[in-house]
C-alpha positions as CSV (number, residue, x, y, z in Angstrom):
1,M,31.4,8.9,15.9
2,A,29.2,7.7,13.1
3,L,26.0,6.1,13.8
4,A,25.3,2.7,12.2
5,L,23.5,2.4,8.5
6,N,21.3,-0.7,10.5
7,N,20.6,-1.8,14.1
8,Y,18.4,-4.8,15.0
9,V,16.8,-4.8,18.0
10,T,14.9,-7.0,20.0
11,I,12.8,-5.8,23.3
12,P,11.1,-9.0,25.2
13,V,8.9,-7.7,28.2
14,Q,6.1,-8.7,30.1
15,A,2.7,-6.8,29.8
16,T,1.0,-4.8,32.7
17,T,-2.4,-3.8,33.2
18,S,-1.1,0.0,32.4
19,P,-0.1,1.1,28.7
20,V,3.6,1.4,29.2
21,G,6.0,2.4,26.3
22,I,8.0,-0.7,25.1
23,Y,10.0,1.1,22.4
24,T,10.4,4.7,20.8
25,A,12.1,4.7,17.5
26,P,15.5,6.8,18.1
27,A,16.5,10.0,16.4
28,G,18.2,9.8,12.9
29,Y,16.8,6.1,12.3
30,N,13.2,4.8,11.1
31,A,12.1,1.4,12.3
32,V,10.5,-0.9,11.0
33,V,8.5,-3.4,13.2
34,L,9.5,-7.1,11.3
35,C,7.5,-9.2,14.1
36,S,5.3,-8.7,17.3
37,Q,4.5,-11.8,19.1
38,A,2.5,-12.1,22.5
39,T,2.6,-15.5,24.0
40,N,0.2,-16.2,27.6
41,L,2.0,-18.1,30.2
42,D,-1.6,-18.4,32.2
43,A,-4.0,-21.3,32.3
44,Y,-7.0,-19.0,31.2
45,A,-7.0,-16.8,28.0
46,Q,-5.9,-12.8,28.7
47,D,-6.3,-9.6,26.4
48,V,-3.2,-7.8,24.6
49,T,-3.3,-4.3,23.5
50,L,-0.2,-2.9,22.0
51,S,-0.7,0.7,20.3
52,L,1.3,3.2,18.5
53,E,1.4,6.7,19.6
54,R,2.8,9.6,17.2
55,E,2.6,13.2,18.0
56,V,0.6,14.9,15.0
57,V,0.8,18.8,14.9
58,G,1.7,18.6,18.7
59,V,-0.9,16.3,19.9
60,A,-0.3,12.5,20.8
61,V,-2.3,10.2,18.2
62,T,-2.5,7.0,19.4
63,T,-3.7,3.8,16.6
64,H,-4.2,0.3,17.9
65,S,-2.3,-2.6,16.1
66,A,-3.8,-4.9,18.1
67,F,-6.7,-3.9,20.9
68,K,-7.8,-6.5,23.4
69,K,-6.8,-9.4,20.8
70,P,-7.3,-12.5,23.4
71,V,-4.7,-15.2,23.5
72,A,-5.5,-18.5,24.6
73,S,-3.9,-20.6,27.1
74,H,-0.4,-21.2,26.7
75,D,-0.4,-19.9,23.2
76,T,1.4,-17.5,21.0
77,I,-0.2,-14.8,18.7
78,E,0.9,-11.9,16.1
79,L,0.2,-8.7,17.2
80,T,1.1,-7.0,14.2
81,T,0.2,-7.9,10.5
82,G,2.6,-7.2,7.9
83,R,5.4,-4.5,8.8
84,Y,5.0,-1.0,10.5
85,T,7.2,1.7,10.0
86,L,7.8,4.2,13.0
87,T,9.6,7.9,12.7
88,P,11.5,9.3,15.3
89,G,9.8,10.0,18.5
90,D,6.6,7.2,17.6
91,Q,6.1,4.9,20.6
92,F,4.9,1.2,20.6
93,K,2.6,0.9,24.3
94,L,1.5,-2.2,25.6
95,S,-0.6,-3.6,27.6
96,S,-2.7,-6.5,29.2
97,S,-5.6,-7.9,30.9
98,V,-3.2,-9.1,33.6
99,N,0.1,-8.8,35.0
100,S,3.3,-10.5,34.3
101,K,1.2,-13.4,32.3
102,I,1.6,-11.8,28.7
103,D,5.2,-11.9,27.4
104,V,5.9,-10.2,24.4
105,T,8.8,-10.1,22.2
106,I,9.5,-7.3,18.9
107,S,11.9,-7.3,16.2
108,V,12.8,-3.8,14.7
109,L,15.4,-2.9,12.1
110,E,16.5,0.8,12.9
111,T,18.0,2.2,9.3
112,L,19.7,5.4,9.3
113,I,17.4,8.1,8.1
């Protein structure tokens, strides 16, 4: 079966205190991150971290799109400004200052290489 030219993917996840891989660009596709939002469900401000992990010459290199970014009580913020392009195997990881108080939604366009 032939691969689809374009796939739109929405990733809804709750952040935890340990960094967890929430999206990995699949083989055969480049992924363009269109939007990434974090919503604080708590009555207190909380921090959120979104990082990109890419393997470079056999070494995992981590860069942050948002590092301990504060989210005010009952507020929503954008975690990425502009677009991110991920190549196959690139992975987004997410963590927050508390468990189950930050909802994150990421929208991705996967396009055939």
